[in-house]
PyMOL Python script that loads the backbone (N, CA, C, O; Angstrom):
from pymol import cmd

cmd.read_pdbstr("""\
ATOM      1  N   UNK A   1       1.061  -1.110  -0.236  1.00  0.00           N
ATOM      2  CA  UNK A   1       0.226   0.327   0.124  1.00  0.00           C
ATOM      3  C   UNK A   1       0.973   1.020  -0.174  1.00  0.00           C
ATOM      4  O   UNK A   1       2.102   0.725   0.219  1.00  0.00           O
ATOM      5  N   UNK A   2       0.862   2.134  -0.894  1.00  0.00           N
ATOM      6  CA  UNK A   2       1.574   3.263  -0.738  1.00  0.00           C
ATOM      7  C   UNK A   2       1.130   4.132   0.340  1.00  0.00           C
ATOM      8  O   UNK A   2       0.239   3.711   1.078  1.00  0.00           O
ATOM      9  N   UNK A   3       1.712   5.486   0.565  1.00  0.00           N
ATOM     10  CA  UNK A   3       1.388   6.403   1.550  1.00  0.00           C
ATOM     11  C   UNK A   3      -0.145   6.732   1.021  1.00  0.00           C
ATOM     12  O   UNK A   3      -1.154   6.657   1.721  1.00  0.00           O
ATOM     13  N   UNK A   4      -0.103   7.041  -0.106  1.00  0.00           N
ATOM     14  CA  UNK A   4      -1.310   8.040  -0.479  1.00  0.00           C
ATOM     15  C   UNK A   4      -2.753   7.095  -0.129  1.00  0.00           C
ATOM     16  O   UNK A   4      -3.784   7.469   0.429  1.00  0.00           O
ATOM     17  N   UNK A   5      -2.331   5.494  -0.784  1.00  0.00           N
ATOM     18  CA  UNK A   5      -3.660   4.784  -0.334  1.00  0.00           C
ATOM     19  C   UNK A   5      -3.957   4.692   1.177  1.00  0.00           C
ATOM     20  O   UNK A   5      -4.929   4.011   1.503  1.00  0.00           O
ATOM     21  N   UNK A   6      -3.116   5.397   2.287  1.00  0.00           N
ATOM     22  CA  UNK A   6      -2.938   4.873   3.394  1.00  0.00           C
ATOM     23  C   UNK A   6      -3.793   6.362   3.862  1.00  0.00           C
ATOM     24  O   UNK A   6      -4.292   6.392   4.987  1.00  0.00           O
ATOM     25  N   UNK A   7      -3.875   7.110   3.292  1.00  0.00           N
ATOM     26  CA  UNK A   7      -4.691   8.388   3.607  1.00  0.00           C
ATOM     27  C   UNK A   7      -6.357   7.976   3.880  1.00  0.00           C
ATOM     28  O   UNK A   7      -6.925   7.303   3.019  1.00  0.00           O
ATOM     29  N   UNK A   8      -7.094   8.406   5.097  1.00  0.00           N
ATOM     30  CA  UNK A   8      -8.144   7.828   5.474  1.00  0.00           C
ATOM     31  C   UNK A   8      -8.739   9.205   5.728  1.00  0.00           C
ATOM     32  O   UNK A   8      -8.491   9.992   6.641  1.00  0.00           O
ATOM     33  N   UNK A   9      -9.539   9.306   4.757  1.00  0.00           N
ATOM     34  CA  UNK A   9     -10.577  10.936   4.404  1.00  0.00           C
ATOM     35  C   UNK A   9     -11.972  10.407   4.383  1.00  0.00           C
ATOM     36  O   UNK A   9     -12.447   9.764   3.447  1.00  0.00           O
ATOM     37  N   UNK A  10     -12.592  10.725   5.487  1.00  0.00           N
ATOM     38  CA  UNK A  10     -13.958  10.510   5.518  1.00  0.00           C
ATOM     39  C   UNK A  10     -15.030  11.761   4.905  1.00  0.00           C
ATOM     40  O   UNK A  10     -16.238  11.934   5.064  1.00  0.00           O
ATOM     41  N   UNK A  11     -13.987  12.528   4.139  1.00  0.00           N
ATOM     42  CA  UNK A  11     -15.024  13.912   3.480  1.00  0.00           C
ATOM     43  C   UNK A  11     -15.218  14.921   4.259  1.00  0.00           C
ATOM     44  O   UNK A  11     -15.283  14.728   5.473  1.00  0.00           O
ATOM     45  N   UNK A  12     -15.322  15.920   3.841  1.00  0.00           N
ATOM     46  CA  UNK A  12     -15.228  17.174   4.809  1.00  0.00           C
ATOM     47  C   UNK A  12     -16.604  17.789   4.508  1.00  0.00           C
ATOM     48  O   UNK A  12     -17.202  17.798   3.432  1.00  0.00           O
ATOM     49  N   UNK A  13     -17.024  18.370   5.852  1.00  0.00           N
ATOM     50  CA  UNK A  13     -18.371  19.032   5.676  1.00  0.00           C
ATOM     51  C   UNK A  13     -18.135  20.578   5.824  1.00  0.00           C
ATOM     52  O   UNK A  13     -17.349  21.121   6.600  1.00  0.00           O
ATOM     53  N   UNK A  14     -19.148  21.294   4.734  1.00  0.00           N
ATOM     54  CA  UNK A  14     -19.059  23.018   4.823  1.00  0.00           C
ATOM     55  C   UNK A  14     -19.998  23.298   4.947  1.00  0.00           C
ATOM     56  O   UNK A  14     -21.009  22.859   4.400  1.00  0.00           O
ATOM     57  N   UNK A  15     -19.825  24.499   6.078  1.00  0.00           N
ATOM     58  CA  UNK A  15     -21.239  25.191   6.286  1.00  0.00           C
ATOM     59  C   UNK A  15     -21.693  25.845   5.108  1.00  0.00           C
ATOM     60  O   UNK A  15     -20.911  26.298   4.272  1.00  0.00           O
ATOM     61  N   UNK A  16     -23.235  25.925   4.992  1.00  0.00           N
ATOM     62  CA  UNK A  16     -23.494  26.882   3.933  1.00  0.00           C
ATOM     63  C   UNK A  16     -22.828  27.995   3.761  1.00  0.00           C
ATOM     64  O   UNK A  16     -22.481  28.143   2.589  1.00  0.00           O
ATOM     65  N   UNK A  17     -22.449  29.013   4.618  1.00  0.00           N
ATOM     66  CA  UNK A  17     -21.257  30.181   4.635  1.00  0.00           C
ATOM     67  C   UNK A  17     -19.729  29.735   3.665  1.00  0.00           C
ATOM     68  O   UNK A  17     -19.157  30.198   2.678  1.00  0.00           O
ATOM     69  N   UNK A  18     -19.530  28.671   4.536  1.00  0.00           N
ATOM     70  CA  UNK A  18     -18.282  28.299   3.701  1.00  0.00           C
ATOM     71  C   UNK A  18     -18.248  27.650   2.153  1.00  0.00           C
ATOM     72  O   UNK A  18     -17.267  27.332   1.480  1.00  0.00           O
ATOM     73  N   UNK A  19     -19.679  27.568   1.835  1.00  0.00           N
ATOM     74  CA  UNK A  19     -19.802  26.755   0.640  1.00  0.00           C
ATOM     75  C   UNK A  19     -19.820  27.944   0.056  1.00  0.00           C
ATOM     76  O   UNK A  19     -18.764  28.093  -0.559  1.00  0.00           O
ATOM     77  N   UNK A  20     -20.845  29.286  -0.089  1.00  0.00           N
ATOM     78  CA  UNK A  20     -21.156  30.141  -0.749  1.00  0.00           C
ATOM     79  C   UNK A  20     -19.852  30.763  -0.993  1.00  0.00           C
ATOM     80  O   UNK A  20     -19.572  31.154  -2.126  1.00  0.00           O
ATOM     81  N   UNK A  21     -18.764  30.925   0.308  1.00  0.00           N
ATOM     82  CA  UNK A  21     -17.538  31.670   0.183  1.00  0.00           C
ATOM     83  C   UNK A  21     -16.631  31.032  -0.951  1.00  0.00           C
ATOM     84  O   UNK A  21     -15.914  31.826  -1.560  1.00  0.00           O
ATOM     85  N   UNK A  22     -16.586  29.963  -1.235  1.00  0.00           N
ATOM     86  CA  UNK A  22     -15.361  28.657  -2.399  1.00  0.00           C
ATOM     87  C   UNK A  22     -16.667  29.065  -3.692  1.00  0.00           C
ATOM     88  O   UNK A  22     -16.283  29.267  -4.844  1.00  0.00           O
ATOM     89  N   UNK A  23     -17.515  29.114  -3.498  1.00  0.00           N
ATOM     90  CA  UNK A  23     -18.092  29.290  -4.563  1.00  0.00           C
ATOM     91  C   UNK A  23     -18.093  30.346  -5.361  1.00  0.00           C
ATOM     92  O   UNK A  23     -18.100  30.314  -6.591  1.00  0.00           O
ATOM     93  N   UNK A  24     -18.085  31.525  -4.504  1.00  0.00           N
ATOM     94  CA  UNK A  24     -17.780  32.926  -4.625  1.00  0.00           C
ATOM     95  C   UNK A  24     -16.386  33.227  -5.519  1.00  0.00           C
ATOM     96  O   UNK A  24     -16.170  33.867  -6.548  1.00  0.00           O
ATOM     97  N   UNK A  25     -15.501  32.389  -4.543  1.00  0.00           N
ATOM     98  CA  UNK A  25     -13.891  32.403  -5.273  1.00  0.00           C
ATOM     99  C   UNK A  25     -13.873  31.811  -6.376  1.00  0.00           C
ATOM    100  O   UNK A  25     -13.050  32.367  -7.103  1.00  0.00           O
ATOM    101  N   UNK A  26     -14.500  30.728  -7.012  1.00  0.00           N
ATOM    102  CA  UNK A  26     -14.218  29.798  -8.066  1.00  0.00           C
ATOM    103  C   UNK A  26     -14.926  31.035  -9.103  1.00  0.00           C
ATOM    104  O   UNK A  26     -14.043  31.369  -9.892  1.00  0.00           O
ATOM    105  N   UNK A  27     -15.904  31.635  -9.304  1.00  0.00           N
ATOM    106  CA  UNK A  27     -16.451  32.561  -9.933  1.00  0.00           C
ATOM    107  C   UNK A  27     -15.458  34.032 -10.048  1.00  0.00           C
ATOM    108  O   UNK A  27     -15.381  34.687 -11.087  1.00  0.00           O
ATOM    109  N   UNK A  28     -14.879  34.315  -9.016  1.00  0.00           N
ATOM    110  CA  UNK A  28     -13.846  35.492  -8.906  1.00  0.00           C
ATOM    111  C   UNK A  28     -12.709  35.500  -9.516  1.00  0.00           C
ATOM    112  O   UNK A  28     -12.400  36.097 -10.546  1.00  0.00           O
ATOM    113  N   UNK A  29     -11.779  34.476  -8.519  1.00  0.00           N
ATOM    114  CA  UNK A  29     -10.638  34.142  -8.989  1.00  0.00           C
ATOM    115  C   UNK A  29      -9.879  34.106 -10.362  1.00  0.00           C
ATOM    116  O   UNK A  29     -10.509  33.461 -11.201  1.00  0.00           O
ATOM    117  N   UNK A  30      -8.856  34.555 -10.754  1.00  0.00           N
ATOM    118  CA  UNK A  30      -8.127  34.486 -11.900  1.00  0.00           C
ATOM    119  C   UNK A  30      -6.708  33.382 -11.721  1.00  0.00           C
ATOM    120  O   UNK A  30      -6.026  33.091 -12.704  1.00  0.00           O
ATOM    121  N   UNK A  31      -6.487  32.989 -10.708  1.00  0.00           N
ATOM    122  CA  UNK A  31      -5.607  32.252 -10.262  1.00  0.00           C
ATOM    123  C   UNK A  31      -5.859  31.063 -10.553  1.00  0.00           C
ATOM    124  O   UNK A  31      -6.896  30.641 -10.040  1.00  0.00           O
ATOM    125  N   UNK A  32      -5.112  30.124 -11.399  1.00  0.00           N
ATOM    126  CA  UNK A  32      -5.503  28.578 -11.874  1.00  0.00           C
ATOM    127  C   UNK A  32      -5.246  27.755 -10.844  1.00  0.00           C
ATOM    128  O   UNK A  32      -5.700  26.611 -10.824  1.00  0.00           O
ATOM    129  N   UNK A  33      -4.429  28.286  -9.800  1.00  0.00           N
ATOM    130  CA  UNK A  33      -3.932  26.833  -8.798  1.00  0.00           C
ATOM    131  C   UNK A  33      -5.114  27.254  -7.875  1.00  0.00           C
ATOM    132  O   UNK A  33      -5.772  26.289  -7.487  1.00  0.00           O
ATOM    133  N   UNK A  34      -5.523  28.434  -7.447  1.00  0.00           N
ATOM    134  CA  UNK A  34      -6.400  28.609  -6.495  1.00  0.00           C
ATOM    135  C   UNK A  34      -7.853  28.208  -6.527  1.00  0.00           C
ATOM    136  O   UNK A  34      -8.559  27.969  -5.547  1.00  0.00           O
ATOM    137  N   UNK A  35      -8.331  28.156  -8.325  1.00  0.00           N
ATOM    138  CA  UNK A  35      -9.292  27.948  -8.745  1.00  0.00           C
ATOM    139  C   UNK A  35      -9.335  26.231  -8.685  1.00  0.00           C
ATOM    140  O   UNK A  35     -10.322  25.715  -8.161  1.00  0.00           O
ATOM    141  N   UNK A  36      -8.473  25.543  -9.118  1.00  0.00           N
ATOM    142  CA  UNK A  36      -8.204  24.162  -9.214  1.00  0.00           C
ATOM    143  C   UNK A  36      -8.508  23.310  -7.312  1.00  0.00           C
ATOM    144  O   UNK A  36      -9.161  22.320  -6.984  1.00  0.00           O
ATOM    145  N   UNK A  37      -7.864  24.071  -6.681  1.00  0.00           N
ATOM    146  CA  UNK A  37      -7.830  23.923  -5.358  1.00  0.00           C
ATOM    147  C   UNK A  37      -9.138  23.746  -4.694  1.00  0.00           C
ATOM    148  O   UNK A  37      -9.467  22.722  -4.096  1.00  0.00           O
ATOM    149  N   UNK A  38      -9.932  24.905  -4.848  1.00  0.00           N
ATOM    150  CA  UNK A  38     -11.012  25.764  -4.379  1.00  0.00           C
ATOM    151  C   UNK A  38     -12.280  24.679  -4.785  1.00  0.00           C
ATOM    152  O   UNK A  38     -13.090  24.314  -3.934  1.00  0.00           O
ATOM    153  N   UNK A  39     -12.338  24.140  -6.451  1.00  0.00           N
ATOM    154  CA  UNK A  39     -12.873  23.231  -7.026  1.00  0.00           C
ATOM    155  C   UNK A  39     -12.776  21.905  -6.119  1.00  0.00           C
ATOM    156  O   UNK A  39     -13.677  21.497  -5.385  1.00  0.00           O
ATOM    157  N   UNK A  40     -11.437  21.270  -6.317  1.00  0.00           N
ATOM    158  CA  UNK A  40     -11.450  20.103  -5.337  1.00  0.00           C
ATOM    159  C   UNK A  40     -12.390  20.081  -4.307  1.00  0.00           C
ATOM    160  O   UNK A  40     -13.269  19.223  -4.225  1.00  0.00           O
ATOM    161  N   UNK A  41     -12.214  21.108  -3.423  1.00  0.00           N
ATOM    162  CA  UNK A  41     -12.762  21.341  -2.015  1.00  0.00           C
ATOM    163  C   UNK A  41     -13.874  20.839  -2.288  1.00  0.00           C
ATOM    164  O   UNK A  41     -14.166  19.689  -1.961  1.00  0.00           O
ATOM    165  N   UNK A  42     -14.797  21.766  -3.040  1.00  0.00           N
ATOM    166  CA  UNK A  42     -16.073  21.730  -3.601  1.00  0.00           C
ATOM    167  C   UNK A  42     -16.502  20.490  -4.052  1.00  0.00           C
ATOM    168  O   UNK A  42     -17.556  20.084  -3.562  1.00  0.00           O
ATOM    169  N   UNK A  43     -15.946  19.800  -4.856  1.00  0.00           N
ATOM    170  CA  UNK A  43     -16.532  18.735  -5.207  1.00  0.00           C
ATOM    171  C   UNK A  43     -16.229  17.520  -4.100  1.00  0.00           C
ATOM    172  O   UNK A  43     -17.171  16.777  -3.826  1.00  0.00           O
ATOM    173  N   UNK A  44     -15.008  17.315  -3.494  1.00  0.00           N
ATOM    174  CA  UNK A  44     -15.187  16.405  -2.603  1.00  0.00           C
ATOM    175  C   UNK A  44     -16.017  16.522  -1.149  1.00  0.00           C
ATOM    176  O   UNK A  44     -16.263  15.554  -0.430  1.00  0.00           O
ATOM    177  N   UNK A  45     -16.387  17.877  -0.876  1.00  0.00           N
ATOM    178  CA  UNK A  45     -17.240  18.176  -0.412  1.00  0.00           C
ATOM    179  C   UNK A  45     -18.864  17.646  -0.488  1.00  0.00           C
ATOM    180  O   UNK A  45     -19.686  17.619   0.428  1.00  0.00           O
ATOM    181  N   UNK A  46     -19.003  17.288  -1.733  1.00  0.00           N
ATOM    182  CA  UNK A  46     -20.626  17.200  -2.219  1.00  0.00           C
ATOM    183  C   UNK A  46     -20.441  15.974  -2.649  1.00  0.00           C
ATOM    184  O   UNK A  46     -20.969  15.662  -3.716  1.00  0.00           O
ATOM    185  N   UNK A  47     -19.631  14.979  -1.901  1.00  0.00           N
ATOM    186  CA  UNK A  47     -19.445  13.658  -1.868  1.00  0.00           C
ATOM    187  C   UNK A  47     -18.815  12.926  -2.788  1.00  0.00           C
ATOM    188  O   UNK A  47     -18.920  11.700  -2.757  1.00  0.00           O
ATOM    189  N   UNK A  48     -17.912  13.692  -3.943  1.00  0.00           N
ATOM    190  CA  UNK A  48     -17.706  12.988  -4.981  1.00  0.00           C
ATOM    191  C   UNK A  48     -15.999  12.159  -4.327  1.00  0.00           C
ATOM    192  O   UNK A  48     -15.297  12.675  -3.457  1.00  0.00           O
ATOM    193  N   UNK A  49     -15.809  11.345  -4.759  1.00  0.00           N
ATOM    194  CA  UNK A  49     -14.661  10.139  -4.217  1.00  0.00           C
ATOM    195  C   UNK A  49     -13.796  11.009  -4.583  1.00  0.00           C
ATOM    196  O   UNK A  49     -13.887  11.643  -5.634  1.00  0.00           O
ATOM    197  N   UNK A  50     -12.566  11.163  -3.475  1.00  0.00           N
ATOM    198  CA  UNK A  50     -11.366  11.317  -3.398  1.00  0.00           C
ATOM    199  C   UNK A  50     -10.494  11.638  -4.571  1.00  0.00           C
ATOM    200  O   UNK A  50      -9.911  12.628  -5.011  1.00  0.00           O
ATOM    201  N   UNK A  51     -10.678  10.192  -4.937  1.00  0.00           N
ATOM    202  CA  UNK A  51      -9.608   9.660  -5.842  1.00  0.00           C
ATOM    203  C   UNK A  51     -10.188   9.955  -7.635  1.00  0.00           C
ATOM    204  O   UNK A  51      -9.455   9.891  -8.622  1.00  0.00           O
ATOM    205  N   UNK A  52     -11.576  10.255  -7.635  1.00  0.00           N
ATOM    206  CA  UNK A  52     -12.003  10.951  -9.088  1.00  0.00           C
ATOM    207  C   UNK A  52     -11.497  12.259  -9.019  1.00  0.00           C
ATOM    208  O   UNK A  52     -10.730  12.612  -9.915  1.00  0.00           O
ATOM    209  N   UNK A  53     -11.811  13.110  -8.044  1.00  0.00           N
ATOM    210  CA  UNK A  53     -11.689  14.618  -7.879  1.00  0.00           C
ATOM    211  C   UNK A  53     -10.150  14.497  -8.620  1.00  0.00           C
ATOM    212  O   UNK A  53      -9.879  15.039  -9.692  1.00  0.00           O
ATOM    213  N   UNK A  54      -9.180  13.648  -7.795  1.00  0.00           N
ATOM    214  CA  UNK A  54      -7.515  13.723  -8.055  1.00  0.00           C
ATOM    215  C   UNK A  54      -7.359  13.693  -9.619  1.00  0.00           C
ATOM    216  O   UNK A  54      -6.718  14.473 -10.324  1.00  0.00           O
ATOM    217  N   UNK A  55      -8.303  12.306 -10.083  1.00  0.00           N
ATOM    218  CA  UNK A  55      -7.960  12.399 -11.426  1.00  0.00           C
ATOM    219  C   UNK A  55      -8.219  13.219 -12.385  1.00  0.00           C
ATOM    220  O   UNK A  55      -7.555  13.418 -13.402  1.00  0.00           O
ATOM    221  N   UNK A  56      -9.357  13.778 -12.002  1.00  0.00           N
ATOM    222  CA  UNK A  56     -10.367  14.700 -12.919  1.00  0.00           C
ATOM    223  C   UNK A  56      -9.544  16.152 -12.967  1.00  0.00           C
ATOM    224  O   UNK A  56      -9.420  16.717 -14.054  1.00  0.00           O
ATOM    225  N   UNK A  57      -8.958  16.767 -11.687  1.00  0.00           N
ATOM    226  CA  UNK A  57      -7.947  17.514 -11.767  1.00  0.00           C
ATOM    227  C   UNK A  57      -6.716  17.631 -11.866  1.00  0.00           C
ATOM    228  O   UNK A  57      -6.233  18.762 -11.807  1.00  0.00           O
ATOM    229  N   UNK A  58      -5.746  16.309 -12.070  1.00  0.00           N
ATOM    230  CA  UNK A  58      -4.512  16.301 -12.600  1.00  0.00           C
ATOM    231  C   UNK A  58      -3.459  16.047 -11.109  1.00  0.00           C
ATOM    232  O   UNK A  58      -2.269  15.739 -11.162  1.00  0.00           O
ATOM    233  N   UNK A  59      -4.189  16.249  -9.950  1.00  0.00           N
ATOM    234  CA  UNK A  59      -3.814  16.118  -9.061  1.00  0.00           C
ATOM    235  C   UNK A  59      -3.441  14.900  -8.199  1.00  0.00           C
ATOM    236  O   UNK A  59      -3.917  13.843  -8.614  1.00  0.00           O
ATOM    237  N   UNK A  60      -2.518  14.807  -6.831  1.00  0.00           N
ATOM    238  CA  UNK A  60      -2.343  13.508  -6.259  1.00  0.00           C
ATOM    239  C   UNK A  60      -3.421  13.555  -5.478  1.00  0.00           C
ATOM    240  O   UNK A  60      -3.852  14.704  -5.379  1.00  0.00           O
ATOM    241  N   UNK A  61      -4.292  12.403  -4.624  1.00  0.00           N
ATOM    242  CA  UNK A  61      -4.812  12.545  -3.253  1.00  0.00           C
ATOM    243  C   UNK A  61      -4.238  12.915  -2.165  1.00  0.00           C
ATOM    244  O   UNK A  61      -4.884  13.100  -1.134  1.00  0.00           O
ATOM    245  N   UNK A  62      -2.873  13.082  -2.246  1.00  0.00           N
ATOM    246  CA  UNK A  62      -2.358  14.114  -1.181  1.00  0.00           C
ATOM    247  C   UNK A  62      -2.721  15.029  -1.044  1.00  0.00           C
ATOM    248  O   UNK A  62      -3.299  15.430  -0.034  1.00  0.00           O
ATOM    249  N   UNK A  63      -2.305  16.102  -2.790  1.00  0.00           N
ATOM    250  CA  UNK A  63      -2.397  17.167  -2.418  1.00  0.00           C
ATOM    251  C   UNK A  63      -3.541  17.568  -1.775  1.00  0.00           C
ATOM    252  O   UNK A  63      -3.508  18.586  -1.083  1.00  0.00           O
ATOM    253  N   UNK A  64      -5.025  16.625  -1.953  1.00  0.00           N
ATOM    254  CA  UNK A  64      -6.324  17.350  -1.906  1.00  0.00           C
ATOM    255  C   UNK A  64      -6.573  17.325  -0.491  1.00  0.00           C
ATOM    256  O   UNK A  64      -7.219  18.189   0.102  1.00  0.00           O
ATOM    257  N   UNK A  65      -5.863  15.968   0.215  1.00  0.00           N
ATOM    258  CA  UNK A  65      -5.905  16.111   1.791  1.00  0.00           C
ATOM    259  C   UNK A  65      -5.302  16.956   2.272  1.00  0.00           C
ATOM    260  O   UNK A  65      -5.667  17.182   3.426  1.00  0.00           O
ATOM    261  N   UNK A  66      -4.152  17.838   1.766  1.00  0.00           N
ATOM    262  CA  UNK A  66      -3.555  18.815   2.357  1.00  0.00           C
ATOM    263  C   UNK A  66      -4.349  20.347   2.197  1.00  0.00           C
ATOM    264  O   UNK A  66      -4.282  21.305   2.966  1.00  0.00           O
ATOM    265  N   UNK A  67      -5.197  20.198   0.787  1.00  0.00           N
ATOM    266  CA  UNK A  67      -5.939  21.518   0.874  1.00  0.00           C
ATOM    267  C   UNK A  67      -7.147  21.489   2.216  1.00  0.00           C
ATOM    268  O   UNK A  67      -7.515  22.367   2.996  1.00  0.00           O
ATOM    269  N   UNK A  68      -7.494  20.187   2.063  1.00  0.00           N
ATOM    270  CA  UNK A  68      -8.717  20.283   2.955  1.00  0.00           C
ATOM    271  C   UNK A  68      -8.021  20.786   4.443  1.00  0.00           C
ATOM    272  O   UNK A  68      -8.468  21.649   5.198  1.00  0.00           O
ATOM    273  N   UNK A  69      -6.983  20.096   4.587  1.00  0.00           N
ATOM    274  CA  UNK A  69      -6.495  20.721   6.437  1.00  0.00           C
ATOM    275  C   UNK A  69      -6.139  21.735   6.446  1.00  0.00           C
ATOM    276  O   UNK A  69      -6.343  22.372   7.480  1.00  0.00           O
ATOM    277  N   UNK A  70      -5.413  22.422   5.282  1.00  0.00           N
ATOM    278  CA  UNK A  70      -4.794  23.702   5.238  1.00  0.00           C
ATOM    279  C   UNK A  70      -6.463  24.685   4.994  1.00  0.00           C
ATOM    280  O   UNK A  70      -6.288  25.887   4.792  1.00  0.00           O
ATOM    281  N   UNK A  71      -7.369  24.388   5.006  1.00  0.00           N
ATOM    282  CA  UNK A  71      -8.735  25.000   4.876  1.00  0.00           C
ATOM    283  C   UNK A  71      -9.121  25.158   6.337  1.00  0.00           C
ATOM    284  O   UNK A  71      -9.343  26.221   6.916  1.00  0.00           O
ATOM    285  N   UNK A  72      -9.177  23.621   6.966  1.00  0.00           N
ATOM    286  CA  UNK A  72     -10.050  23.398   7.961  1.00  0.00           C
ATOM    287  C   UNK A  72      -8.871  24.125   9.083  1.00  0.00           C
ATOM    288  O   UNK A  72      -9.494  24.714   9.966  1.00  0.00           O
ATOM    289  N   UNK A  73      -7.959  24.190   9.199  1.00  0.00           N
ATOM    290  CA  UNK A  73      -6.941  25.080   9.706  1.00  0.00           C
ATOM    291  C   UNK A  73      -7.373  26.506  10.045  1.00  0.00           C
ATOM    292  O   UNK A  73      -7.617  26.976  11.156  1.00  0.00           O
ATOM    293  N   UNK A  74      -7.414  27.100   8.823  1.00  0.00           N
ATOM    294  CA  UNK A  74      -7.080  28.764   8.839  1.00  0.00           C
ATOM    295  C   UNK A  74      -8.591  28.787   8.483  1.00  0.00           C
ATOM    296  O   UNK A  74      -9.000  29.883   8.867  1.00  0.00           O
ATOM    297  N   UNK A  75      -9.590  28.096   7.938  1.00  0.00           N
ATOM    298  CA  UNK A  75     -11.139  28.731   7.814  1.00  0.00           C
ATOM    299  C   UNK A  75     -11.583  29.794   6.974  1.00  0.00           C
ATOM    300  O   UNK A  75     -12.565  30.521   7.124  1.00  0.00           O
ATOM    301  N   UNK A  76     -10.523  29.781   5.859  1.00  0.00           N
ATOM    302  CA  UNK A  76     -11.211  30.980   4.976  1.00  0.00           C
ATOM    303  C   UNK A  76     -10.324  30.198   3.337  1.00  0.00           C
ATOM    304  O   UNK A  76      -9.350  29.448   3.296  1.00  0.00           O
ATOM    305  N   UNK A  77     -11.130  30.748   2.232  1.00  0.00           N
ATOM    306  CA  UNK A  77     -10.625  30.238   1.037  1.00  0.00           C
ATOM    307  C   UNK A  77      -9.177  30.910   0.874  1.00  0.00           C
ATOM    308  O   UNK A  77      -8.513  30.250   0.074  1.00  0.00           O
ATOM    309  N   UNK A  78      -8.566  31.880   1.319  1.00  0.00           N
ATOM    310  CA  UNK A  78      -7.471  32.360   1.185  1.00  0.00           C
ATOM    311  C   UNK A  78      -6.662  31.205   1.578  1.00  0.00           C
ATOM    312  O   UNK A  78      -5.629  31.107   0.916  1.00  0.00           O
ATOM    313  N   UNK A  79      -6.841  30.289   2.479  1.00  0.00           N
ATOM    314  CA  UNK A  79      -5.778  29.253   2.747  1.00  0.00           C
ATOM    315  C   UNK A  79      -5.654  28.147   1.419  1.00  0.00           C
ATOM    316  O   UNK A  79      -5.002  27.104   1.469  1.00  0.00           O
ATOM    317  N   UNK A  80      -6.392  28.600   0.293  1.00  0.00           N
ATOM    318  CA  UNK A  80      -6.203  28.016  -1.023  1.00  0.00           C
ATOM    319  C   UNK A  80      -5.331  29.135  -1.858  1.00  0.00           C
ATOM    320  O   UNK A  80      -5.587  29.066  -3.060  1.00  0.00           O
ATOM    321  N   UNK A  81      -4.573  29.932  -1.597  1.00  0.00           N
ATOM    322  CA  UNK A  81      -4.028  30.706  -2.367  1.00  0.00           C
ATOM    323  C   UNK A  81      -2.304  30.398  -2.107  1.00  0.00           C
ATOM    324  O   UNK A  81      -1.693  30.096  -1.082  1.00  0.00           O
ATOM    325  N   UNK A  82      -1.854  30.620  -3.504  1.00  0.00           N
ATOM    326  CA  UNK A  82      -0.232  30.513  -3.464  1.00  0.00           C
ATOM    327  C   UNK A  82       0.492  30.967  -2.640  1.00  0.00           C
ATOM    328  O   UNK A  82       0.744  32.161  -2.803  1.00  0.00           O
ATOM    329  N   UNK A  83       1.091  30.329  -1.516  1.00  0.00           N
ATOM    330  CA  UNK A  83       2.133  31.003  -0.538  1.00  0.00           C
ATOM    331  C   UNK A  83       3.202  31.700  -1.701  1.00  0.00           C
ATOM    332  O   UNK A  83       3.144  31.493  -2.913  1.00  0.00           O
ATOM    333  N   UNK A  84       4.281  32.664  -0.925  1.00  0.00           N
ATOM    334  CA  UNK A  84       5.536  33.387  -1.885  1.00  0.00           C
ATOM    335  C   UNK A  84       6.283  32.436  -1.688  1.00  0.00           C
ATOM    336  O   UNK A  84       6.394  31.887  -0.592  1.00  0.00           O
ATOM    337  N   UNK A  85       7.004  32.051  -2.898  1.00  0.00           N
ATOM    338  CA  UNK A  85       7.901  31.326  -3.316  1.00  0.00           C
ATOM    339  C   UNK A  85       9.132  31.358  -3.686  1.00  0.00           C
ATOM    340  O   UNK A  85       9.312  31.813  -4.815  1.00  0.00           O
ATOM    341  N   UNK A  86      10.509  30.856  -2.814  1.00  0.00           N
ATOM    342  CA  UNK A  86      11.914  31.858  -3.106  1.00  0.00           C
ATOM    343  C   UNK A  86      12.303  30.943  -4.443  1.00  0.00           C
ATOM    344  O   UNK A  86      12.044  29.771  -4.715  1.00  0.00           O
ATOM    345  N   UNK A  87      13.025  31.960  -5.152  1.00  0.00           N
ATOM    346  CA  UNK A  87      13.230  31.668  -6.289  1.00  0.00           C
ATOM    347  C   UNK A  87      12.601  32.264  -7.480  1.00  0.00           C
ATOM    348  O   UNK A  87      12.906  31.866  -8.604  1.00  0.00           O
TER     349      UNK A  87
END
""", "prot")
cmd.dss("prot")
cmd.show_as("cartoon", "prot")
cmd.util.cbc("prot")
cmd.orient("prot")
């Protein structure tokens, strides 16, 4: 079993306010990375299997897991914005 297969994710529950905020982000962002992350969270929260979401967006299940955790920790769609990177 790979490390990714060992990730146990039971889904994410978004409040109505969180869902509206993420949907608004989808409509307004011009950042492709933020769009992809936001879409992944929304699709996963709607009950779509993480494996399907990851495959459709060309990312790993681990990436989606990381985005879910970051969103839960920070509580805002700004958690899905790219941070500054050196170089």
